[in-house]
N, C-alpha and C positions, 0 to 999 in steps of 0.2 A: 412519529413513526412507531409502529408497534412491531412486535416480533413477527418475523416473516417479511417485513418490508425491508428492502435493501437497495442501495445504490451501487451499481457496478463500479469496481475500482478503475480509475482512469489514470493516465500518466501524470496529470497535474497533481492528483492526490498522492500518488506514489512518490513523486518528486518531493512533495512537502514532508512526507514521512521519512524519506531518506535523508533530507536536510536536517530534520530534527534529530535523527539518530547520529548523524555526523557531529552535530553541535554538542551532543551529550552521549558519548559512547558508553557511559555507565547506566543509561536509562533502560527501562524495561523493554522499550521498543528495540533498541540497539542490541541488547543482550539476547532477546528472544529470536532475532533474525526476522522480525516482522517486516522490516524494510525490504528485504530480499523477496519475501513472499508477496508483498504488495506490488513490487515491480513485475514479478512473474504473472500475477493476476491481471495487471494492466496490459501486459503483452498478450495474454490469452484473450482478454476482452476486445482488444484492438483487432486481433485476428478474426474473432467472431463477427465483427462489424464489416469485414471485407467481403 
């Protein structure tokens, strides 16, 4: 995958990110709030599919 190629965030991926952040609350993912942003992105992408 090159720059510009992307896979839309889905709930399965967002759930994996959230689980990782819960397992290690001191991780960069948890500290940055990326898990919350991933969940919001998955919600937006699901709404776009409807």
